[in-house]
Structure formats: C-alpha cells, structure tokens
C-alpha positions in Angstrom: 24.1 9.7 -4.1 22.8 12.7 -2.3 19.0 12.4 -2.0 17.8 14.6 0.8 20.3 17.4 1.0 20.9 20.8 -0.5 24.2 22.5 -1.1 25.7 23.5 2.2 22.7 22.0 4.0 20.7 18.9 4.5 19.3 16.9 7.4 21.0 17.3 10.7 23.4 20.1 10.0 21.4 22.6 12.1 20.9 25.3 9.5 17.5 24.1 8.4 18.1 24.3 4.6 17.1 20.7 3.9 13.8 18.8 4.1 12.9 16.8 7.1 12.9 13.0 6.5 9.1 12.8 6.8 8.6 15.6 4.4 11.0 14.0 1.9 9.3 10.5 2.4 5.9 12.0 2.0 6.9 13.7 -1.3 8.4 10.5 -2.7 5.3 8.5 -1.6 3.0 11.0 -3.2 4.9 11.0 -6.5 5.3 7.2 -6.6 1.6 6.8 -5.7 0.6 9.1 -8.6 2.7 7.1 -11.0 1.1 3.8 -9.7 -2.4 5.2 -9.8 -1.9 6.2 -13.5 -2.2 2.5 -14.4 0.3 3.1 -17.2 2.4 0.0 -17.6 5.7 2.0 -17.9 4.9 4.0 -14.8 3.8 0.9 -12.8 7.0 -0.9 -13.8 9.0 2.2 -12.8 7.4 2.2 -9.3 8.0 -1.6 -8.9 11.6 -1.4 -9.9 12.7 1.9 -8.4 15.1 1.8 -5.5 13.2 4.7 -4.0 10.2 2.5 -3.6 12.1 -0.2 -1.8 14.0 2.4 0.4 10.7 4.1 1.3 9.0 0.9 2.3 12.0 -0.2 4.4 12.3 3.3 6.1 8.6 4.0 6.6 6.4 0.8 6.0 3.0 2.5 6.4 3.9 5.4 4.1 5.6 3.1 1.6 2.6 0.7 1.6 0.3 3.6 0.8 1.9 3.9 -2.7 -0.1 0.7 -3.6 -3.1 1.0 -1.3 -4.2 4.6 -1.5 -6.2 4.0 -4.7 -8.2 1.1 -3.1 -11.8 1.7 -2.2 -12.2 2.5 1.5 -15.9 1.8 2.2 -18.8 -0.1 0.8 -20.1 2.8 -1.3 -16.7 3.2 -3.1 -16.6 -0.6 -3.7 -20.1 -0.6 -5.2 -19.3 2.5 -7.4 -16.0 1.1 -8.6 -15.7 0.1 -12.3 -14.5 -3.4 -12.8 -11.3 -2.1 -14.4 -10.5 -0.2 -11.2 -10.6 -3.3 -9.0 -7.3 -3.6 -7.2 -7.0 -7.2 -8.4 -8.1 -6.5 -12.0 -4.6 -6.5 -13.5 -3.3 -10.0 -14.2 0.2 -9.3 -13.1 0.6 -6.3 -10.8 -1.0 -7.6 -7.6 1.4 -10.5 -7.5 4.4 -8.3 -8.3 3.5 -6.0 -5.4 3.2 -8.9 -3.1 6.6 -10.2 -4.3 8.2 -6.7 -3.8 6.7 -6.3 -0.3 7.8 -9.8 0.8 11.3 -9.0 -0.3 11.6 -5.8 1.8 13.0 -5.9 5.4 11.5 -2.9 7.3 14.1 -1.1 9.5 12.4 -1.8 12.8 13.4 0.5 15.7 14.5 3.5 13.6 11.1 5.2 13.6 9.6 4.2 16.9 6.2 2.9 17.7 3.4 4.7 15.8 5.6 6.3 13.2 5.2 3.8 10.5 5.8 0.5 12.3 2.2 -0.6 12.4 -0.5 -1.0 9.8 -2.9 2.0 9.6 -5.8 -0.2 11.0 -7.0 2.5 13.3 -7.6 5.0 10.6 -11.2 5.6 9.7 -12.4 3.2 7.0 -9.2 1.2 7.0 -8.7 -2.5 7.5 -7.6 -4.5 10.5 -5.3 -7.5 10.4 -6.4 -9.3 13.6 -9.6 -9.1 15.5 -10.4 -11.0 18.7 -13.9 -10.3 20.0 -14.2 -6.6 20.3 -10.4 -5.9 20.4 -8.8 -4.9 17.1 -5.0 -5.3 17.0 -3.1 -3.7 14.1 -0.6 -6.0 12.3 2.9 -4.8 13.1 4.7 -4.1 9.8 8.0 -5.6 10.9 8.4 -8.0 8.0 7.9 -8.2 4.3 5.2 -10.8 4.8 3.2 -8.5 7.1 3.4 -5.8 4.5 2.2 -8.3 1.9 -0.7 -9.4 4.1 -1.7 -5.8 4.7 -1.6 -5.1 1.0 -3.8 -8.2 0.2 -6.3 -7.2 2.9 -6.7 -3.8 1.3 -6.9 -5.3 -2.2 -9.5 -7.9 -1.3 -11.5 -5.3 0.8 -11.3 -6.9 4.2 -12.9 -4.5 6.7 -13.5 -1.8 4.1 -16.9 -3.0 3.3 -16.4 -4.8 0.0 -19.8 -6.3 -0.6 -19.8 -10.0 -1.3 -20.9 -11.1 -4.8 -24.5 -12.3 -4.8 -26.5 -13.8 -7.6 -28.3 -11.1 -9.6 -25.9 -8.4 -8.4 -23.7 -7.0 -11.2 -21.3 -4.5 -9.7 -18.6 -6.7 -11.3 -18.6 -8.8 -14.4 -18.6 -12.4 -13.3 -15.8 -13.4 -15.8 -13.4 -10.8 -14.5 -14.4 -11.7 -10.9 -13.6 -15.4 -11.5 -10.2 -14.5 -12.9 -9.6 -12.2 -9.9 -10.6 -15.0 -7.5 -8.1 -17.3 -9.3 -5.3 -14.8 -8.9 -6.1 -14.3 -5.2 -5.9 -18.1 -4.7 -2.5 -18.1 -6.4 -1.0 -15.5 -4.0 
C-alpha cells in the first residue's frame, strides 16, 4: 500500500512532491488524536485497532504516544478544573486497552536518532518525568512497549503534572468514580 507518496513523487525521489515523514506522521497523529479525544466508542476502537496507530508508535514513539496523552491535564489547575468524566482513567476499559496496545509495540530504535522521538517528552514544560534522582531528571527512553505503557500511565495518573491528591472535604472528583479509578489503576 502506498501511504506517503504521490503519483510520480514521494519521499526520497528528489522532486519534492511528497510529504516529509515527520509531516505525514504529524498529520496522522493529529487525526488519530482527534478521533481519540472525541470519546466516541466507535472512534476510540478505530484508533486502538488501526494499523496506522501501531505503525506511528513504532516509527515515532513520542508522537504516537501523544495520540493518547494530549488530552490529559498538564498542570494542577487543569486537574482541578477537570470534570470527573474527563479523567483519563474514567473509562472502565480504554486505559487498560491503551496499556495493552503500547506494551505490544516494539519501537524501531536507531531509525530516528536521539531526540527525535526516542525519549519521553519529560523535558517539555508541564510534562512528567519517569525517573528523578535528587535534582537530576532523566527521561525514560521509549525503547520498549513497556516504557511506552509506563509513560502513558504516568500521564494518566498525573505524576509530575500537579494532580492534586484527594483530601477529605475536597470534591473535585466524585469519590465513587475515584474509587473505581483507583481499582483500575491497581489492576494495570
């Protein structure tokens, strides 16, 4: 199947009539991310089952991961203003399906080079970090499906993005949905 080529052109032929790989990947990630963010069951199933999702995650792990993490709150204010239904872990099935998908992907290490999708976006403003030792923050290399799954879970749970802990008397989430969410986190 021809994916990123045009008639008489395409990547690498020198005449410049096709899209660059990063432009193509960015377009696919944006489209899949919009489908995922719609929260429509049909759209979400399409994203989870589409070969384009798996291919993108393998080719550019950071960009592929953004399909699922871009709608997550990025700071404490966003977490506090979030409706309970918008919690990344609110759906009873999708978080575990995303983890399952990510764990099954083998990123193509070495194709992109360091800094072009091989590491989690821990250094971006408001994002999360996977390993912190003292004052040194080291991004988790996205060289395996498990690393992708851990990075997704960190974003979903709100590690290092300022998710406020649940305190008695605070009602930014309904306690019943929070308890169900905590049970699903423990199952992953």
